[in-house]
C-alpha positions as CSV (number, residue, x, y, z in Angstrom):
1,M,-20.8,-10.9,1.0
2,N,-20.4,-10.6,-2.8
3,I,-18.8,-7.3,-3.5
4,G,-19.8,-7.5,-7.0
5,L,-23.4,-6.5,-6.0
6,L,-22.3,-3.0,-4.8
7,L,-22.2,-1.2,-8.1
8,P,-25.6,-2.4,-9.4
9,R,-27.1,-1.3,-6.2
10,H,-25.8,2.3,-6.7
11,A,-26.6,2.3,-10.4
12,R,-30.2,1.7,-9.4
13,N,-30.5,3.9,-6.3
14,R,-28.3,6.9,-7.1
15,P,-27.6,6.5,-10.8
16,N,-26.7,10.1,-11.4
17,H,-24.2,10.6,-8.5
18,T,-20.6,11.0,-9.6
19,A,-18.9,7.6,-9.1
20,V,-15.4,8.0,-10.6
21,V,-13.3,11.0,-11.8
22,F,-10.1,10.2,-13.8
23,E,-8.4,12.9,-15.9
24,S,-11.1,14.3,-18.2
25,S,-13.7,11.5,-17.4
26,R,-16.5,12.0,-15.0
27,L,-18.7,8.9,-14.7
28,S,-21.9,8.6,-12.8
29,Y,-22.7,5.4,-11.0
30,R,-25.0,4.4,-14.0
31,E,-22.2,5.0,-16.5
32,F,-19.4,3.4,-14.4
33,N,-21.5,0.3,-13.8
34,A,-22.3,0.0,-17.5
35,R,-18.6,0.1,-18.3
36,V,-17.8,-2.5,-15.8
37,N,-20.6,-4.7,-17.2
38,R,-19.1,-4.5,-20.7
39,L,-15.7,-5.7,-19.4
40,A,-17.4,-8.5,-17.3
41,N,-19.4,-9.7,-20.4
42,A,-16.3,-9.5,-22.6
43,L,-14.3,-11.6,-20.2
44,S,-17.2,-14.1,-19.9
45,A,-17.3,-14.3,-23.7
46,L,-13.6,-15.3,-23.6
47,G,-14.5,-18.1,-21.2
48,V,-13.3,-16.4,-18.0
49,G,-15.3,-17.6,-15.1
50,K,-15.5,-18.3,-11.5
51,G,-12.1,-18.9,-9.9
52,D,-10.1,-18.0,-13.0
53,K,-7.1,-15.7,-12.5
54,V,-7.0,-12.3,-14.3
55,A,-3.6,-10.4,-14.0
56,T,-3.4,-6.7,-14.5
57,I,-0.2,-4.8,-15.4
58,L,-1.5,-1.3,-15.5
59,R,-0.8,2.1,-14.1
60,N,-3.6,4.0,-12.5
61,C,-6.3,4.2,-15.2
62,L,-10.1,3.5,-15.7
63,S,-9.3,0.1,-17.1
64,L,-7.7,-1.0,-13.8
65,L,-10.7,0.2,-11.8
66,E,-13.1,-1.5,-14.1
67,T,-11.2,-4.8,-13.9
68,Y,-11.4,-4.7,-10.1
69,W,-15.2,-4.7,-10.2
70,A,-15.7,-6.8,-13.3
71,V,-14.0,-9.8,-11.9
72,A,-16.0,-9.4,-8.7
73,K,-19.2,-9.7,-10.8
74,I,-18.2,-13.0,-12.6
75,G,-16.4,-14.6,-9.6
76,A,-12.9,-14.4,-11.2
77,V,-9.8,-13.5,-9.2
78,V,-7.8,-10.4,-9.9
79,V,-4.0,-10.4,-9.6
80,P,-2.8,-6.7,-9.7
81,L,0.9,-6.6,-10.5
82,S,3.2,-3.7,-10.5
83,P,3.8,-1.9,-13.8
84,L,7.3,-1.3,-12.5
85,L,8.1,-5.0,-13.1
86,R,9.9,-6.2,-16.1
87,E,10.2,-9.7,-17.7
88,K,12.4,-11.5,-15.2
89,A,10.2,-10.5,-12.3
90,L,6.8,-10.8,-14.1
91,A,7.1,-14.3,-15.4
92,P,7.5,-16.0,-11.9
93,L,4.5,-14.1,-10.5
94,L,2.3,-14.9,-13.5
95,R,3.2,-18.6,-13.3
96,D,2.8,-18.7,-9.5
97,S,-0.6,-17.1,-9.6
98,E,-1.7,-19.5,-12.4
99,C,-3.2,-16.6,-14.5
100,E,-4.9,-17.4,-17.7
101,T,-5.7,-13.8,-18.7
102,I,-3.7,-10.6,-18.7
103,I,-4.9,-7.0,-19.1
104,A,-1.9,-4.7,-19.6
105,S,-0.8,-1.4,-21.0
106,P,0.5,-1.4,-24.5
107,D,4.2,-0.8,-23.5
108,F,4.1,-4.4,-22.2
109,A,3.5,-5.9,-25.6
110,G,7.3,-6.5,-26.1
111,P,8.0,-7.9,-22.6
112,L,5.0,-10.2,-22.7
113,S,5.9,-11.5,-26.1
114,A,9.4,-12.1,-24.8
115,I,8.2,-14.3,-22.0
116,R,5.2,-15.9,-23.7
117,Q,6.8,-19.3,-23.9
118,E,7.4,-19.2,-20.1
119,L,3.7,-18.8,-19.5
120,P,1.9,-22.1,-20.4
121,N,-1.3,-21.0,-18.5
122,I,-1.9,-18.0,-20.6
123,L,-4.7,-18.8,-23.1
124,E,-4.6,-17.8,-26.7
125,D,-6.1,-14.3,-27.2
126,H,-6.2,-13.8,-23.5
127,V,-3.6,-11.0,-23.5
128,I,-5.5,-7.8,-23.7
129,L,-3.8,-4.5,-24.0
130,T,-5.3,-1.0,-23.5
131,G,-3.8,0.4,-26.7
132,K,-2.9,-0.6,-30.3
133,S,-0.7,-3.7,-30.7
134,R,-1.0,-7.2,-32.2
135,F,-2.7,-8.4,-29.1
136,P,-6.6,-8.0,-28.5
137,N,-7.5,-4.3,-27.8
138,Y,-9.3,-3.5,-24.5
139,D,-11.6,-0.8,-25.9
140,E,-12.6,-2.9,-29.0
141,L,-13.3,-5.9,-26.9
142,T,-15.5,-4.0,-24.4
143,S,-17.3,-1.9,-27.0
144,R,-18.7,-5.1,-28.6
145,A,-19.9,-6.4,-25.3
146,S,-23.3,-5.7,-23.6
147,D,-23.6,-3.2,-20.9
148,S,-26.4,-5.2,-19.1
149,E,-25.6,-7.1,-16.0
150,P,-23.7,-10.4,-16.6
151,P,-25.5,-13.6,-15.9
152,P,-25.6,-14.2,-12.1
153,T,-22.8,-16.2,-10.6
154,Q,-23.1,-17.9,-7.2
155,I,-20.4,-16.3,-5.1
156,A,-19.9,-17.0,-1.4
157,G,-18.1,-14.8,1.0
158,D,-15.1,-17.2,1.3
159,D,-14.6,-17.3,-2.5
160,L,-11.4,-15.7,-3.6
161,Y,-11.4,-12.1,-4.9
162,N,-7.8,-11.3,-5.3
163,I,-4.1,-12.3,-4.9
164,M,-1.9,-9.4,-3.8
165,Y,1.8,-10.0,-4.2
166,T,3.9,-8.4,-1.4
167,S,6.2,-5.6,-2.3
168,G,9.3,-7.7,-1.6
169,T,10.7,-5.5,1.1
170,T,12.1,-8.6,2.8
171,G,12.6,-11.0,-0.2
172,M,10.7,-12.9,-2.8
173,P,7.1,-11.7,-3.1
174,K,4.3,-13.9,-1.6
175,G,0.8,-14.0,-3.0
176,I,-1.6,-12.9,-0.2
177,V,-5.1,-14.3,-0.7
178,H,-8.3,-12.1,-0.1
179,T,-11.8,-13.3,-0.2
180,H,-15.0,-11.3,-0.9
181,D,-15.6,-11.5,2.9
182,I,-12.3,-9.8,3.6
183,R,-12.9,-7.0,1.2
184,A,-16.4,-6.5,2.6
185,V,-14.8,-6.1,6.0
186,Y,-12.6,-3.3,4.3
187,C,-15.8,-1.7,3.0
188,M,-17.5,-1.4,6.4
189,L,-14.5,-1.1,8.8
190,F,-12.8,1.7,7.0
191,A,-16.0,3.5,6.2
192,S,-16.6,3.8,10.0
193,T,-13.0,4.3,11.0
194,F,-12.5,7.3,8.7
195,R,-15.9,8.7,8.8
196,I,-16.5,8.2,5.1
197,H,-20.2,8.8,4.0
198,P,-22.2,8.8,0.7
199,E,-21.4,12.4,0.0
200,S,-17.7,12.1,0.7
201,V,-15.1,12.8,-2.1
202,V,-12.1,10.5,-1.9
203,V,-8.9,11.3,-3.7
204,H,-6.3,8.7,-4.4
205,A,-2.9,9.6,-5.9
206,G,-0.9,6.5,-5.0
207,S,-0.6,3.2,-7.0
208,L,-3.8,1.4,-7.3
209,V,-2.1,-2.0,-7.3
210,F,-0.9,-1.3,-3.7
211,N,-3.2,-2.9,-1.1
212,G,-3.3,0.5,0.8
213,A,-5.4,1.8,-2.1
214,F,-8.2,-0.5,-1.1
215,V,-8.4,1.2,2.3
216,T,-10.3,4.0,0.8
217,L,-11.5,2.5,-2.6
218,M,-13.6,-0.2,-0.9
219,P,-15.6,2.1,1.5
220,A,-16.0,4.7,-1.3
221,M,-17.7,2.1,-3.6
222,Y,-19.6,0.5,-0.7
223,L,-21.3,3.8,0.2
224,G,-21.6,5.2,-3.2
225,S,-19.1,8.1,-2.6
226,T,-17.2,9.9,-5.4
227,Y,-13.7,8.5,-6.1
228,V,-11.2,10.7,-7.7
229,L,-8.2,8.7,-9.2
230,L,-5.0,10.5,-10.2
231,D,-2.5,8.9,-12.6
232,G,0.4,9.7,-10.1
233,F,1.4,11.9,-7.3
234,D,2.5,15.5,-8.0
235,P,2.2,18.0,-5.1
236,R,0.9,20.9,-7.3
237,R,-1.6,18.8,-9.1
238,F,-2.7,17.0,-6.0
239,V,-3.4,20.4,-4.2
240,E,-5.3,21.6,-7.3
241,V,-7.5,18.5,-7.5
242,V,-8.3,18.5,-3.8
243,E,-9.4,22.2,-4.0
244,R,-11.4,21.8,-7.2
245,E,-13.2,18.6,-6.2
246,A,-13.7,19.8,-2.5
247,A,-12.1,16.5,-1.5
248,T,-12.9,15.2,1.9
249,H,-10.6,12.1,2.3
250,V,-7.1,11.2,1.1
251,M,-4.8,8.3,2.0
252,M,-1.1,8.8,1.3
253,V,2.2,7.0,1.9
254,P,4.8,8.9,4.1
255,S,6.9,10.0,1.1
256,Q,4.0,11.7,-0.4
257,I,3.2,13.6,2.7
258,V,6.8,14.7,3.1
259,A,6.9,15.9,-0.6
260,L,3.6,17.7,-0.1
261,L,4.8,19.5,3.0
262,G,8.0,20.5,1.3
263,S,6.3,21.8,-1.8
264,P,6.0,25.5,-2.6
265,Y,2.4,24.6,-3.7
266,F,1.4,23.3,-0.2
267,S,-1.5,25.4,1.0
268,S,-3.6,24.9,4.1
269,Q,-6.3,27.1,2.6
270,A,-6.6,25.0,-0.6
271,L,-6.7,21.8,1.4
272,Q,-9.3,23.1,3.9
273,S,-12.0,20.7,2.6
274,L,-10.2,17.7,3.9
275,E,-11.8,15.9,6.8
276,M,-9.2,13.0,6.8
277,I,-5.5,12.8,5.9
278,G,-4.4,9.2,6.4
279,T,-1.0,7.7,6.2
280,V,-0.2,4.0,5.5
281,G,2.6,1.9,4.4
282,A,5.4,3.0,6.7
283,P,5.9,5.1,9.9
284,L,5.6,8.8,9.3
285,H,8.4,10.5,11.4
286,A,7.3,12.7,14.3
287,E,8.8,15.8,12.7
288,H,6.4,15.5,9.7
289,K,3.4,14.6,11.7
290,E,3.9,17.7,13.8
291,K,4.2,19.9,10.8
292,L,1.2,18.5,9.2
293,N,-0.9,18.8,12.3
294,R,0.1,22.4,12.8
295,S,-0.9,23.2,9.2
296,L,-4.1,21.1,9.1
297,P,-5.2,20.3,12.6
298,G,-7.8,17.6,13.5
299,R,-7.5,15.5,10.3
300,F,-4.6,13.1,10.8
301,Y,-5.1,9.3,11.0
302,E,-2.2,6.8,11.0
303,L,-2.8,3.3,9.9
304,Y,-0.6,0.4,10.8
305,G,-1.5,-2.8,9.1
306,L,-0.3,-5.8,7.1
307,T,-1.9,-6.9,3.9
308,E,-2.1,-10.3,5.6
309,G,-4.8,-8.9,7.8
310,F,-4.0,-7.1,11.0
311,I,-4.8,-3.4,11.5
312,T,-4.5,-0.6,14.1
313,V,-5.5,3.0,13.5
314,L,-4.7,6.2,15.4
315,D,-7.9,8.3,15.2
316,K,-7.6,12.0,14.6
317,N,-9.2,12.7,18.0
318,D,-6.5,10.6,19.7
319,Y,-3.5,12.2,18.0
320,A,-3.1,15.0,20.6
321,A,-2.9,12.6,23.6
322,K,-0.9,9.9,21.9
323,P,1.0,11.3,18.9
324,S,3.7,8.6,18.8
325,S,1.2,5.8,18.8
326,V,-0.4,4.0,15.8
327,G,-3.6,3.5,17.7
328,P,-5.4,0.5,19.1
329,P,-6.6,-2.6,17.2
330,Q,-9.7,-2.0,15.1
331,P,-13.1,-3.3,16.3
332,F,-13.2,-7.2,16.2
333,F,-9.4,-7.3,16.1
334,E,-7.2,-8.6,18.9
335,M,-3.5,-7.8,19.6
336,R,-0.7,-9.3,21.7
337,I,2.9,-8.4,22.2
338,I,5.1,-11.4,22.8
339,N,8.7,-11.8,23.9
340,D,11.3,-14.2,22.5
341,Q,9.9,-17.0,24.6
342,G,6.4,-16.5,23.2
343,Q,5.0,-15.1,26.5
344,D,2.9,-11.9,26.6
345,A,4.8,-8.8,27.4
346,G,3.5,-6.3,29.8
347,P,2.6,-2.6,29.1
348,G,5.7,-0.7,27.8
349,E,7.7,-4.0,27.1
350,I,9.0,-4.4,23.6
351,G,8.2,-7.6,21.7
352,E,6.8,-8.9,18.5
353,I,3.4,-7.7,17.5
354,I,0.9,-10.5,16.7
355,G,-2.8,-10.1,15.9
356,R,-5.9,-11.6,14.6
357,G,-9.3,-10.4,13.2
358,P,-11.9,-10.6,10.4
359,A,-9.5,-9.5,7.7
360,L,-7.0,-12.3,8.3
361,M,-5.9,-13.9,5.0
362,P,-6.6,-17.6,4.4
363,G,-3.0,-17.8,3.5
364,Y,-0.3,-17.3,1.0
365,Y,-1.3,-18.7,-2.4
366,K,0.1,-22.2,-2.8
367,Q,2.5,-21.8,0.1
368,P,1.2,-23.6,3.1
369,D,4.6,-23.8,4.7
370,L,5.0,-20.0,4.7
371,T,1.4,-19.7,5.8
372,A,2.1,-21.9,8.8
373,Q,5.1,-19.9,9.6
374,A,3.1,-16.6,9.6
375,I,-0.1,-17.8,11.3
376,L,0.3,-19.8,14.5
377,D,-2.8,-20.9,16.4
378,G,-4.8,-18.3,14.4
379,W,-2.5,-15.4,15.3
380,L,-0.6,-13.5,12.5
381,H,3.0,-12.9,13.5
382,T,3.9,-9.6,11.9
383,G,7.8,-9.6,12.3
384,D,7.4,-6.1,13.6
385,L,8.5,-4.9,17.1
386,G,6.5,-2.7,19.3
387,Y,4.9,-2.2,22.7
388,A,1.4,-1.4,24.0
389,D,0.5,1.1,26.7
390,E,-1.9,0.6,29.5
391,D,-4.7,1.8,27.3
392,G,-3.9,-0.8,24.6
393,F,-2.5,1.7,22.1
394,L,0.4,0.3,20.0
395,Y,3.7,2.0,19.6
396,L,6.0,0.7,16.7
397,V,9.6,0.3,17.4
398,D,10.9,-1.3,14.1
399,R,10.9,-4.3,11.9
400,K,12.8,-7.4,13.5
401,K,14.7,-7.7,10.3
402,D,15.8,-4.0,10.3
403,M,17.0,-4.2,13.9
404,I,20.8,-3.5,14.2
405,I,22.8,-5.5,16.8
406,S,25.9,-3.5,17.6
407,G,28.2,-4.8,20.2
408,G,25.4,-7.0,21.6
409,T,23.1,-4.0,21.9
410,N,19.7,-3.7,20.0
411,V,19.8,-0.6,18.0
412,F,16.4,0.5,16.3
413,P,16.8,2.4,13.1
414,K,13.6,4.4,13.6
415,D,15.0,6.0,16.7
416,I,18.0,7.4,14.8
417,E,15.7,8.4,11.8
418,E,13.6,10.4,14.0
419,I,16.7,12.6,14.9
420,V,18.1,12.8,11.3
421,V,14.9,14.2,9.9
422,Q,15.0,17.1,12.4
423,H,17.9,18.6,10.5
424,P,16.4,21.3,8.2
425,A,18.4,20.2,5.2
426,V,17.0,16.6,5.4
427,R,13.8,15.6,3.6
428,E,13.8,11.9,4.2
429,A,16.1,9.4,6.0
430,A,16.6,5.7,6.1
431,V,18.9,4.0,8.6
432,F,20.3,0.5,8.3
433,G,23.0,-1.7,9.6
434,V,26.2,-2.6,7.8
435,P,29.0,-5.0,8.9
436,H,31.6,-3.7,11.4
437,P,34.9,-5.6,12.3
438,K,34.6,-4.8,16.0
439,W,30.8,-4.3,16.7
440,G,29.4,-6.8,14.3
441,E,27.1,-4.1,12.9
442,T,27.0,-0.4,12.9
443,P,24.3,2.1,11.7
444,V,24.6,4.1,8.4
445,A,22.1,6.8,7.4
446,A,21.0,7.3,3.9
447,V,19.3,10.7,3.3
448,I,17.5,12.7,0.7
449,L,18.2,16.4,1.0
450,Q,15.7,19.4,0.6
451,E,18.4,21.2,-1.5
452,P,21.5,19.3,-2.9
453,E,25.0,20.7,-1.7
454,R,23.4,22.4,1.3
455,I,25.4,20.2,3.7
456,S,28.1,17.6,3.3
457,A,27.8,14.0,4.3
458,E,30.5,14.4,7.0
459,E,28.9,17.5,8.5
460,L,25.5,15.8,8.7
461,R,27.1,12.7,10.3
462,D,28.7,14.9,13.0
463,W,25.4,16.7,13.6
464,I,23.6,13.4,14.0
465,N,26.1,11.9,16.3
466,E,26.0,14.9,18.6
467,R,22.3,14.4,19.1
468,V,21.7,10.7,19.4
469,H,20.7,9.4,22.8
470,A,23.5,6.7,23.1
471,K,26.9,6.0,21.7
472,Y,25.7,2.8,20.0
473,Q,23.3,5.0,18.0
474,R,26.0,7.0,16.4
475,V,26.1,6.5,12.6
476,D,29.3,5.4,11.0
477,S,28.6,7.4,7.8
478,V,25.9,9.3,5.8
479,V,25.1,8.6,2.2
480,I,23.4,11.4,0.3
481,M,21.0,10.1,-2.4
482,E,18.7,11.6,-5.0
483,D,16.0,9.1,-4.1
484,F,15.6,5.8,-2.3
485,P,14.7,2.5,-3.9
486,R,11.0,2.0,-3.4
487,S,8.3,-0.6,-3.8
488,T,5.1,0.2,-5.8
489,A,3.6,1.1,-2.4
490,G,6.2,3.8,-1.9
491,K,8.0,1.9,0.9
492,T,11.8,2.4,1.1
493,L,13.5,-1.0,0.3
494,K,16.2,-1.1,3.0
495,R,17.3,-4.5,1.8
496,I,18.5,-2.9,-1.4
497,L,20.3,-0.1,0.5
498,R,22.1,-2.8,2.7
499,E,22.9,-5.1,-0.1
500,P,26.2,-3.5,-1.4
501,Y,27.7,-3.6,2.1
502,W,26.8,-7.2,2.9
503,T,27.8,-8.6,-0.5
504,G,31.3,-7.1,-0.5
505,R,30.7,-4.7,-3.4
506,N,31.6,-1.0,-3.3
507,S,30.3,0.4,-0.1
508,K,29.2,3.6,-1.8
509,I,25.6,3.4,-3.1
């Protein structure tokens, strides 16, 4: 289960097939494997070996893709860090992961210099930048290295491949450990789930450091498909690339799908080649699912999963019958819904979602206490609330930590959000709880409008409160925002939206 063996196989068996497209670069499997070998050999020459940690601080680029596969060949461990982080957030993660080598973009020369004294593990000349600076240069380093296969390294399936730090939606990021075996499961599981094949063309426009990127990256490289990487998401460019490349598979976060559907460049005809449109990272509201399926029917998949290792998927052929579901557990995975007493809930009864399967993490890096809290008797406790129907299909309700308790009644933000986004002026909505002197908590709705000034916050509040299903779902106020605070994965950070209310600061965001 050494995933580092995948590229050499394709370089031998289908050397001229297009492997990677990024901006003006189009690399065959022979060419891409050679570039990966140069980096693997360059890292080996620096003394990087099995088990050593290599951090990346890179936006989507060829260097990041090459690093993912180079570390696999030499048995090192990649630690992808968000390029949105700055010194105060970077230093703790680099220390926690015990990284000795960093590959970063040149705009991190200053920040890394500023925290260099806080990083005792970083070896001399092991800060490599993909541009000109006083640090070693990526291109110069790799150009001097051999493009032949690096010396073989004994790698077992349970050897570490990566440490993925959580987005921090609920607090301090935790390092989630994945092995070669787990990534091999990603390869085979998602290839079959999404019907990816060797002639598929996979487009990815989200951040490559988000674990959701591996959902299509791993099967594409496993099968020898073509992987088209964009440097970011722009609806017009995305549509153009899908049409030009005759793309077959895309995985997107909900905010990207919402932006695409609302764009004047959205075109069902231009996107006709797509066989799969997947969403991951957060629930996609029913209003947007329905619009997508009207425009491009028979292509929609919804994945619910945790980087820690539990996965369900709603298949495109099940959408019509169960549009509100996020599907059943994947093959070889098991799921339970448990109540507050830890007992199994019956069909239709809401409880915490717990699961287990072959992608379950060994644990959080160097945090056995947190691991023990998350995995009990082999079952991952997700912290998410949901219920299963009689067919075993999962329906998400909300995160436990996002649930609002108003006057002793459980209020689920997602139920209110589904109503808010039905207003034609609303593009996105996020509902969260704020303190209330009488009820304990009360809902507030933050919204992003399609067109600013089209509706006032007070008018929208009244419209929502006329349509909610119960009095306790009425929102206390509406806050109009240009955008939401988001993680690298594109998830809305509700804890940041809530924070001003709970810390006593000005209640206007």
